[in-house]
mmCIF file of the C-alpha atoms, coordinates in Angstrom:
data_MODEL
# 
_entry.id   MODEL 
# 
loop_
_atom_site.group_PDB 
_atom_site.id 
_atom_site.type_symbol 
_atom_site.label_atom_id 
_atom_site.label_alt_id 
_atom_site.label_comp_id 
_atom_site.label_asym_id 
_atom_site.label_entity_id 
_atom_site.label_seq_id 
_atom_site.pdbx_PDB_ins_code 
_atom_site.Cartn_x 
_atom_site.Cartn_y 
_atom_site.Cartn_z 
_atom_site.occupancy 
_atom_site.B_iso_or_equiv 
_atom_site.pdbx_formal_charge 
_atom_site.auth_seq_id 
_atom_site.auth_comp_id 
_atom_site.auth_asym_id 
_atom_site.auth_atom_id 
_atom_site.pdbx_PDB_model_num 
ATOM 1   C CA . MET A 1 1   ? -33.077 99.915  56.753 1.00 0.00 ? 1   MET A CA 1 
ATOM 2   C CA . ALA A 1 2   ? -32.239 100.495 60.333 1.00 0.00 ? 2   ALA A CA 1 
ATOM 3   C CA . ALA A 1 3   ? -28.774 101.937 61.390 1.00 0.00 ? 3   ALA A CA 1 
ATOM 4   C CA . ALA A 1 4   ? -27.883 98.511  62.882 1.00 0.00 ? 4   ALA A CA 1 
ATOM 5   C CA . ASP A 1 5   ? -28.317 96.704  59.486 1.00 0.00 ? 5   ASP A CA 1 
ATOM 6   C CA . THR A 1 6   ? -25.762 98.873  57.714 1.00 0.00 ? 6   THR A CA 1 
ATOM 7   C CA . ILE A 1 7   ? -22.272 97.409  57.084 1.00 0.00 ? 7   ILE A CA 1 
ATOM 8   C CA . ASN A 1 8   ? -19.140 99.552  57.308 1.00 0.00 ? 8   ASN A CA 1 
ATOM 9   C CA . LEU A 1 9   ? -16.805 98.501  54.525 1.00 0.00 ? 9   LEU A CA 1 
ATOM 10  C CA . THR A 1 10  ? -14.288 101.366 55.149 1.00 0.00 ? 10  THR A CA 1 
ATOM 11  C CA . PRO A 1 11  ? -11.015 99.799  56.068 1.00 0.00 ? 11  PRO A CA 1 
ATOM 12  C CA . LYS A 1 12  ? -9.273  100.532 59.329 1.00 0.00 ? 12  LYS A CA 1 
ATOM 13  C CA . THR A 1 13  ? -6.365  103.051 59.177 1.00 0.00 ? 13  THR A CA 1 
ATOM 14  C CA . GLY A 1 14  ? -2.990  101.445 59.567 1.00 0.00 ? 14  GLY A CA 1 
ATOM 15  C CA . THR A 1 15  ? -4.035  98.099  58.005 1.00 0.00 ? 15  THR A CA 1 
ATOM 16  C CA . GLY A 1 16  ? -2.432  98.874  54.689 1.00 0.00 ? 16  GLY A CA 1 
ATOM 17  C CA . PHE A 1 17  ? -5.750  98.629  52.822 1.00 0.00 ? 17  PHE A CA 1 
ATOM 18  C CA . ASP A 1 18  ? -6.892  102.211 53.663 1.00 0.00 ? 18  ASP A CA 1 
ATOM 19  C CA . THR A 1 19  ? -5.196  103.340 50.410 1.00 0.00 ? 19  THR A CA 1 
ATOM 20  C CA . LEU A 1 20  ? -7.696  101.197 48.389 1.00 0.00 ? 20  LEU A CA 1 
ATOM 21  C CA . GLN A 1 21  ? -10.443 103.593 49.143 1.00 0.00 ? 21  GLN A CA 1 
ATOM 22  C CA . ASN A 1 22  ? -9.219  105.990 46.514 1.00 0.00 ? 22  ASN A CA 1 
ATOM 23  C CA . ALA A 1 23  ? -8.735  103.183 43.877 1.00 0.00 ? 23  ALA A CA 1 
ATOM 24  C CA . THR A 1 24  ? -10.312 104.028 40.499 1.00 0.00 ? 24  THR A CA 1 
ATOM 25  C CA . VAL A 1 25  ? -10.051 102.445 36.941 1.00 0.00 ? 25  VAL A CA 1 
ATOM 26  C CA . GLY A 1 26  ? -7.710  105.190 35.986 1.00 0.00 ? 26  GLY A CA 1 
ATOM 27  C CA . LYS A 1 27  ? -5.336  103.951 38.812 1.00 0.00 ? 27  LYS A CA 1 
ATOM 28  C CA . ILE A 1 28  ? -5.865  100.242 38.538 1.00 0.00 ? 28  ILE A CA 1 
ATOM 29  C CA . VAL A 1 29  ? -5.366  99.939  34.672 1.00 0.00 ? 29  VAL A CA 1 
ATOM 30  C CA . PRO A 1 30  ? -1.816  101.471 34.449 1.00 0.00 ? 30  PRO A CA 1 
ATOM 31  C CA . ALA A 1 31  ? -0.859  99.407  37.465 1.00 0.00 ? 31  ALA A CA 1 
ATOM 32  C CA . ALA A 1 32  ? -2.106  96.279  35.908 1.00 0.00 ? 32  ALA A CA 1 
ATOM 33  C CA . ILE A 1 33  ? -0.305  97.026  32.581 1.00 0.00 ? 33  ILE A CA 1 
ATOM 34  C CA . THR A 1 34  ? 2.907   97.685  34.372 1.00 0.00 ? 34  THR A CA 1 
ATOM 35  C CA . ILE A 1 35  ? 2.647   94.485  36.387 1.00 0.00 ? 35  ILE A CA 1 
ATOM 36  C CA . VAL A 1 36  ? 1.806   92.312  33.309 1.00 0.00 ? 36  VAL A CA 1 
ATOM 37  C CA . LEU A 1 37  ? 4.756   93.992  31.430 1.00 0.00 ? 37  LEU A CA 1 
ATOM 38  C CA . VAL A 1 38  ? 7.224   93.262  34.378 1.00 0.00 ? 38  VAL A CA 1 
ATOM 39  C CA . PHE A 1 39  ? 6.149   89.704  34.805 1.00 0.00 ? 39  PHE A CA 1 
ATOM 40  C CA . ALA A 1 40  ? 6.209   88.972  31.114 1.00 0.00 ? 40  ALA A CA 1 
ATOM 41  C CA . GLY A 1 41  ? 9.819   90.441  30.689 1.00 0.00 ? 41  GLY A CA 1 
ATOM 42  C CA . ILE A 1 42  ? 10.844  88.184  33.703 1.00 0.00 ? 42  ILE A CA 1 
ATOM 43  C CA . ILE A 1 43  ? 9.314   85.190  32.488 1.00 0.00 ? 43  ILE A CA 1 
ATOM 44  C CA . PHE A 1 44  ? 10.865  85.486  28.959 1.00 0.00 ? 44  PHE A CA 1 
ATOM 45  C CA . PHE A 1 45  ? 14.243  86.275  30.434 1.00 0.00 ? 45  PHE A CA 1 
ATOM 46  C CA . PHE A 1 46  ? 14.125  83.117  32.434 1.00 0.00 ? 46  PHE A CA 1 
ATOM 47  C CA . MET A 1 47  ? 13.045  81.254  29.249 1.00 0.00 ? 47  MET A CA 1 
ATOM 48  C CA . LEU A 1 48  ? 16.043  82.675  27.664 1.00 0.00 ? 48  LEU A CA 1 
ATOM 49  C CA . VAL A 1 49  ? 18.259  81.423  30.334 1.00 0.00 ? 49  VAL A CA 1 
ATOM 50  C CA . TYR A 1 50  ? 16.600  78.116  30.446 1.00 0.00 ? 50  TYR A CA 1 
ATOM 51  C CA . GLY A 1 51  ? 16.975  77.723  26.543 1.00 0.00 ? 51  GLY A CA 1 
ATOM 52  C CA . GLY A 1 52  ? 20.721  78.530  26.810 1.00 0.00 ? 52  GLY A CA 1 
ATOM 53  C CA . ILE A 1 53  ? 21.194  75.908  29.530 1.00 0.00 ? 53  ILE A CA 1 
ATOM 54  C CA . LYS A 1 54  ? 19.189  73.382  27.406 1.00 0.00 ? 54  LYS A CA 1 
ATOM 55  C CA . TRP A 1 55  ? 21.609  74.213  24.485 1.00 0.00 ? 55  TRP A CA 1 
ATOM 56  C CA . ILE A 1 56  ? 24.760  73.782  26.647 1.00 0.00 ? 56  ILE A CA 1 
ATOM 57  C CA . MET A 1 57  ? 23.356  70.439  28.041 1.00 0.00 ? 57  MET A CA 1 
ATOM 58  C CA . SER A 1 58  ? 22.428  69.174  24.626 1.00 0.00 ? 58  SER A CA 1 
ATOM 59  C CA . GLY A 1 59  ? 25.779  67.602  24.165 1.00 0.00 ? 59  GLY A CA 1 
ATOM 60  C CA . GLY A 1 60  ? 25.696  68.045  20.407 1.00 0.00 ? 60  GLY A CA 1 
ATOM 61  C CA . ASP A 1 61  ? 22.573  65.970  19.933 1.00 0.00 ? 61  ASP A CA 1 
ATOM 62  C CA . LYS A 1 62  ? 20.643  67.361  16.917 1.00 0.00 ? 62  LYS A CA 1 
ATOM 63  C CA . ALA A 1 63  ? 17.362  66.952  18.389 1.00 0.00 ? 63  ALA A CA 1 
ATOM 64  C CA . ASN A 1 64  ? 18.189  68.503  21.788 1.00 0.00 ? 64  ASN A CA 1 
ATOM 65  C CA . THR A 1 65  ? 19.975  71.436  20.086 1.00 0.00 ? 65  THR A CA 1 
ATOM 66  C CA . GLU A 1 66  ? 17.093  72.118  17.977 1.00 0.00 ? 66  GLU A CA 1 
ATOM 67  C CA . SER A 1 67  ? 14.696  72.052  20.862 1.00 0.00 ? 67  SER A CA 1 
ATOM 68  C CA . ALA A 1 68  ? 17.007  74.444  22.783 1.00 0.00 ? 68  ALA A CA 1 
ATOM 69  C CA . ARG A 1 69  ? 17.218  76.724  19.712 1.00 0.00 ? 69  ARG A CA 1 
ATOM 70  C CA . SER A 1 70  ? 13.381  77.010  19.489 1.00 0.00 ? 70  SER A CA 1 
ATOM 71  C CA . THR A 1 71  ? 13.141  77.780  23.123 1.00 0.00 ? 71  THR A CA 1 
ATOM 72  C CA . VAL A 1 72  ? 15.726  80.613  22.757 1.00 0.00 ? 72  VAL A CA 1 
ATOM 73  C CA . THR A 1 73  ? 14.003  81.828  19.606 1.00 0.00 ? 73  THR A CA 1 
ATOM 74  C CA . ALA A 1 74  ? 10.600  81.886  21.374 1.00 0.00 ? 74  ALA A CA 1 
ATOM 75  C CA . ALA A 1 75  ? 12.149  83.825  24.445 1.00 0.00 ? 75  ALA A CA 1 
ATOM 76  C CA . LEU A 1 76  ? 13.565  86.407  22.126 1.00 0.00 ? 76  LEU A CA 1 
ATOM 77  C CA . ILE A 1 77  ? 10.420  86.825  20.230 1.00 0.00 ? 77  ILE A CA 1 
ATOM 78  C CA . GLY A 1 78  ? 8.638   87.217  23.593 1.00 0.00 ? 78  GLY A CA 1 
ATOM 79  C CA . LEU A 1 79  ? 11.006  89.906  24.749 1.00 0.00 ? 79  LEU A CA 1 
ATOM 80  C CA . VAL A 1 80  ? 10.564  91.778  21.532 1.00 0.00 ? 80  VAL A CA 1 
ATOM 81  C CA . ILE A 1 81  ? 6.834   91.616  21.838 1.00 0.00 ? 81  ILE A CA 1 
ATOM 82  C CA . VAL A 1 82  ? 6.963   92.898  25.527 1.00 0.00 ? 82  VAL A CA 1 
ATOM 83  C CA . PHE A 1 83  ? 9.353   95.691  24.525 1.00 0.00 ? 83  PHE A CA 1 
ATOM 84  C CA . ALA A 1 84  ? 7.178   96.626  21.557 1.00 0.00 ? 84  ALA A CA 1 
ATOM 85  C CA . ALA A 1 85  ? 4.141   96.699  23.848 1.00 0.00 ? 85  ALA A CA 1 
ATOM 86  C CA . TRP A 1 86  ? 6.059   99.079  26.183 1.00 0.00 ? 86  TRP A CA 1 
ATOM 87  C CA . ALA A 1 87  ? 7.063   101.211 23.269 1.00 0.00 ? 87  ALA A CA 1 
ATOM 88  C CA . ILE A 1 88  ? 3.555   101.441 21.972 1.00 0.00 ? 88  ILE A CA 1 
ATOM 89  C CA . GLY A 1 89  ? 2.518   102.536 25.318 1.00 0.00 ? 89  GLY A CA 1 
ATOM 90  C CA . GLN A 1 90  ? 5.135   105.293 25.297 1.00 0.00 ? 90  GLN A CA 1 
ATOM 91  C CA . LEU A 1 91  ? 4.174   106.341 21.654 1.00 0.00 ? 91  LEU A CA 1 
ATOM 92  C CA . ILE A 1 92  ? 0.554   106.688 22.768 1.00 0.00 ? 92  ILE A CA 1 
ATOM 93  C CA . GLY A 1 93  ? 1.585   108.804 25.582 1.00 0.00 ? 93  GLY A CA 1 
ATOM 94  C CA . THR A 1 94  ? 3.800   111.038 23.391 1.00 0.00 ? 94  THR A CA 1 
ATOM 95  C CA . PHE A 1 95  ? 1.304   111.540 20.498 1.00 0.00 ? 95  PHE A CA 1 
ATOM 96  C CA . PHE A 1 96  ? -1.972  111.748 22.432 1.00 0.00 ? 96  PHE A CA 1 
ATOM 97  C CA . GLY A 1 97  ? -0.790  112.985 25.791 1.00 0.00 ? 97  GLY A CA 1 
ATOM 98  C CA . VAL A 1 98  ? -2.371  109.824 27.599 1.00 0.00 ? 98  VAL A CA 1 
ATOM 99  C CA . ASP A 1 99  ? 0.453   108.068 29.673 1.00 0.00 ? 99  ASP A CA 1 
ATOM 100 C CA . VAL A 1 100 ? -1.018  104.546 29.823 1.00 0.00 ? 100 VAL A CA 1 
ATOM 101 C CA . LEU A 1 101 ? 1.601   103.510 32.382 1.00 0.00 ? 101 LEU A CA 1 
ATOM 102 C CA . GLN A 1 102 ? 0.782   106.353 34.850 1.00 0.00 ? 102 GLN A CA 1 
ATOM 103 C CA . THR A 1 103 ? -2.323  107.307 36.559 1.00 0.00 ? 103 THR A CA 1 
ATOM 104 C CA . PHE A 1 104 ? -4.892  109.050 34.246 1.00 0.00 ? 104 PHE A CA 1 
ATOM 105 C CA . ASP A 1 105 ? -8.200  110.556 34.492 1.00 0.00 ? 105 ASP A CA 1 
ATOM 106 C CA . LEU A 1 106 ? -11.280 109.175 32.887 1.00 0.00 ? 106 LEU A CA 1 
ATOM 107 C CA . PRO A 1 107 ? -14.387 111.111 32.110 1.00 0.00 ? 107 PRO A CA 1 
ATOM 108 C CA . ASP A 1 108 ? -17.127 111.135 34.723 1.00 0.00 ? 108 ASP A CA 1 
ATOM 109 C CA . PHE A 1 109 ? -19.568 109.022 32.906 1.00 0.00 ? 109 PHE A CA 1 
ATOM 110 C CA . ILE A 1 110 ? -17.040 106.153 32.736 1.00 0.00 ? 110 ILE A CA 1 
ATOM 111 C CA . SER A 1 111 ? -15.760 105.925 36.171 1.00 0.00 ? 111 SER A CA 1 
# 
């Protein structure tokens, strides 16, 4: 392959993408876990608010009140699951010394 046939995929400095050169699985996985936990928490919070508004707007109608109650219950269960996932991540970090929410090093044969 001649030198003219090579493609330079290195991002230019100052574009904001130059930090991606050092991206590894050990950096991407904790970032993805953190993003998923944050988005899940936000979604379930808004579901809780939506269920509360539905409950207020039900006007005493039994079917609408029950629908609102199930929405609030599902939102609370979702928040508990998100919190439990975060707590399990913290326990893994405490007991095994691997903080899954921070950058960690993988063995050479994996990365």
